[in-house]
Structure formats: C-alpha cells, structure tokens
C-alpha positions in Angstrom: -43.0 4.6 12.1 -40.2 6.8 13.3 -37.1 6.6 11.1 -35.2 5.7 14.3 -37.3 2.7 14.9 -36.7 -0.9 13.7 -39.6 -2.9 12.2 -39.7 -4.9 15.5 -39.9 -1.7 17.6 -42.8 -0.5 15.5 -44.6 -3.9 15.7 -44.2 -4.3 19.5 -44.7 -0.7 20.6 -44.4 -0.4 24.4 -43.9 -4.2 24.7 -40.5 -3.8 23.1 -39.1 -2.7 26.5 -40.1 -6.1 27.9 -37.4 -7.8 25.9 -34.2 -9.0 27.6 -31.7 -6.2 27.1 -29.5 -8.3 24.8 -32.5 -9.4 22.7 -33.7 -5.8 22.6 -30.3 -4.7 21.3 -30.5 -7.4 18.6 -33.9 -6.1 17.4 -33.2 -2.4 17.8 -32.6 -0.1 14.8 -29.2 -0.5 13.3 -27.4 2.8 12.8 -26.7 4.0 9.3 -23.4 2.7 8.0 -23.4 -0.2 10.4 -24.5 -3.9 10.2 -25.3 -6.5 12.9 -23.1 -9.6 12.7 -23.6 -12.8 14.6 -21.5 -16.0 14.6 -22.7 -19.3 16.0 -23.7 -22.9 15.5 -27.0 -24.4 14.6 -27.6 -27.7 16.5 -29.9 -28.9 13.6 -30.8 -27.6 10.1 -33.4 -28.9 7.7 -35.7 -31.9 8.0 -35.1 -35.5 9.2 -37.9 -36.6 6.9 -35.9 -37.8 3.9 -39.0 -38.1 1.7 -39.6 -34.3 2.0 -36.2 -33.2 0.8 -37.0 -33.7 -3.0 -40.1 -31.5 -2.5 -38.1 -28.8 -0.8 -35.6 -28.9 -3.6 -38.4 -28.6 -6.1 -40.7 -26.1 -4.5 -38.5 -23.8 -2.4 -36.1 -21.2 -3.7 -32.5 -22.1 -3.0 -32.0 -19.1 -0.6 -35.1 -19.9 1.5 -35.0 -23.6 2.5 -32.3 -26.2 2.1 -33.1 -29.9 1.4 -30.7 -31.3 4.1 -30.6 -32.7 7.6 -27.4 -31.7 9.3 -26.2 -31.1 12.9 -23.6 -28.7 14.3 -23.7 -26.3 11.4 -21.6 -23.2 11.8 -23.3 -20.0 10.6 -23.0 -16.3 10.2 -25.9 -13.8 10.2 -25.6 -10.3 8.9 -28.5 -7.8 9.4 -28.5 -4.6 7.4 -30.8 -1.6 7.7 -32.5 -0.9 4.3 -35.6 0.8 2.9 -38.5 -1.1 1.3 -41.0 1.1 -0.5 -39.9 4.0 1.7 -40.4 2.0 4.9 -37.5 1.1 7.3 -36.7 -2.6 6.9 -34.0 -5.1 7.9 -32.3 -7.4 5.3 -31.0 -10.6 6.8 -28.4 -13.0 5.3 -27.7 -16.2 7.1 -24.9 -18.2 5.7 -24.9 -21.9 6.7 -21.7 -23.9 6.4 -23.2 -27.1 5.2 -21.2 -30.3 4.4 -21.8 -29.7 0.6 -20.7 -26.1 0.8 -22.0 -22.7 2.0 -25.6 -21.8 1.5 -27.2 -18.4 2.2 -30.8 -17.7 3.4 -32.1 -14.2 2.6 -35.1 -12.4 3.9 -36.4 -8.9 4.4 -38.5 -7.8 7.5 -40.9 -4.9 7.2 -43.4 -3.5 9.6 -46.9 -2.9 8.2 -50.2 -1.9 9.8 -51.2 -5.5 9.8 -48.0 -6.7 11.6 -44.5 -7.8 10.7 -44.0 -9.1 7.2 -41.1 -11.4 6.3 -40.4 -11.4 2.5 -38.4 -14.5 1.7 -35.6 -15.0 -0.8 -34.0 -12.7 -3.4 -36.9 -13.5 -5.8 -39.4 -12.4 -3.1 -41.7 -15.3 -4.0 -42.9 -16.0 -0.5 -44.1 -13.7 2.3 -45.4 -14.3 5.7 -47.3 -12.1 8.1 -46.4 -12.5 11.8 -47.9 -11.8 15.1 -45.3 -10.8 17.7 -45.3 -11.2 21.4 -42.8 -11.1 24.3 -42.5 -14.2 26.5 -40.1 -14.2 29.5 -37.9 -11.6 27.8 -37.8 -13.4 24.5 -39.4 -12.6 21.2 -42.0 -15.0 19.7 -43.2 -14.6 16.1 -45.9 -16.8 14.7 -47.2 -16.6 11.2 -50.9 -15.8 10.7 -50.8 -15.7 6.9 -48.5 -17.1 4.2 -48.7 -16.0 0.6 -46.9 -17.0 -2.6 -46.4 -14.7 -5.6 -48.0 -16.0 -8.8 -46.9 -13.7 -11.7 -47.3 -10.2 -10.2 -49.8 -11.0 -7.4 -49.4 -12.6 -4.0 -52.0 -15.3 -3.3 -52.7 -16.3 0.3 -52.4 -20.0 0.9 -55.7 -21.3 2.5 -55.5 -21.9 6.2 -56.1 -25.7 6.1 -53.0 -26.2 4.0 -50.9 -23.2 4.9 -47.5 -23.7 6.6 -47.2 -22.3 10.1 -43.9 -20.7 10.9 -42.7 -20.0 14.4 -39.6 -18.1 15.5 -38.3 -17.6 19.0 -35.3 -15.5 20.0 -34.1 -15.5 23.6 -31.0 -14.8 25.6 -29.5 -17.2 28.1 -27.4 -15.9 31.0 -26.0 -19.3 31.6 -23.9 -19.4 28.4 -24.0 -15.7 27.5 -25.5 -16.5 24.1 -28.5 -15.7 22.1 -30.7 -18.7 21.2 -32.9 -18.9 18.1 -35.3 -21.6 16.9 -37.3 -21.6 13.7 -39.9 -24.3 12.9 -42.2 -24.8 9.9 -45.2 -27.1 10.4 -47.9 -28.3 8.0 -51.4 -29.4 8.9 -51.7 -33.2 9.3 -48.0 -33.7 8.8 -46.4 -31.8 11.6 -43.0 -30.3 11.7 -41.4 -30.3 8.2 -38.4 -27.9 8.7 -36.3 -26.4 11.4 -33.2 -24.8 12.4 -32.1 -24.0 16.0 -28.9 -22.9 17.7 -27.1 -20.1 19.5 -24.8 -17.3 18.6 -23.1 -14.1 19.7 -23.9 -10.8 18.1 -22.4 -7.3 17.7 -22.5 -4.3 15.5 -19.8 -3.7 12.9 -19.0 -1.4 10.0 -20.8 -1.9 6.7 -18.3 -3.2 4.1 -17.4 -0.6 1.4 
C-alpha cells in the first residue's frame, strides 16, 4: 500500500474512483497532523429487543456496543490517521450522546491482503474481515469473517453462529449530508443491533 493511500483506497483499488466525491473525500487518506470530524444525529441506536440488552452488557466491551434503544441521538465522529504494525490505518471514535451520558465507540480499520479488517474496542477483543463494494456511489461493507480474541489468539466464530455486520455510507444531494447505517444480524434471530443517521464532515487540526 502506498503511504498516501487510506485502507479504503487500498481495498477498493480502481473502484475507489466510483464513490460519490463527498464519500470519496471521507474515505481518502487523512493528511498528517489533521483529523476528520463529523457531527450529526443517529435516528436509532441499539436494539429494540429488550431481552438482548443484558447479553450485550455482559458480552460486548463497553466501547463496542451499547445496551440501549434510543432515537435522535446526537453524535460526533473523529477519524485519525495512525499506523498499525507499520501499516496505514484509521482510528475512529464515535461519541454517542445517550440519555444516560456520553458513550464512545472505538475501532481501527486496517487494509490487509485478505480485505479490510475492523479491530473493535480499545481492548481489541473482536475483529471483523470485510468485503467492500461500491453501489450507486456509496460504500458497502459486509463482514465475511468475525473473530474473538481468546488469550493471545483470535478464534474465528463458525459461520452458522457468526454475526453478520453490514455498513453502508452514502451521500444525499437532497439534504447535503452523508448517511451511514450499520446493522448486526445473527442467524435464526435476525437483526440484533443497529445505528443509522446522517452527518456533515470536514477535516480539522489534530489537538495538541
């Protein structure tokens, strides 16, 4: 990967140019000393299935999933260029202003020969491999493998019980905003977690 490339550019190759210009700007390499900052509102966050929330609280790290179901949640996203094992990566922090207080979701996106890898949470206990494609100028990511770290090794969750994660990012000319939707589904159960909304995004200076 060229040092000037973002993980998304590396994963998509020539297809990167098919993205809407505003989406392409969001996923392009962030210059050194700068960060990408977005402000917006999520229409929904969490799961409407009340019986699932105790399991989310028990099994998920507190900076990965939140055991809530809330609407109209203001949020901020900050994307920072970093290195992971010598590879260019993007560290993301999404701060959700929930009714019980602010909560921050953290992840790290890295391009590998197998595809985009999303490493979730500060503890890096979960990781997902994504296939990327461009649809009508938007970016679609769909997980093909999910693994959990047990002691020092990542163990792939078998397909019949593995969660499936899908992310879409698109730009809407009608409201001049970028729209994002993330869903997590489980076999036999269906959708168990989501967040979806829109925001505006620009580059800013990295805090000292």
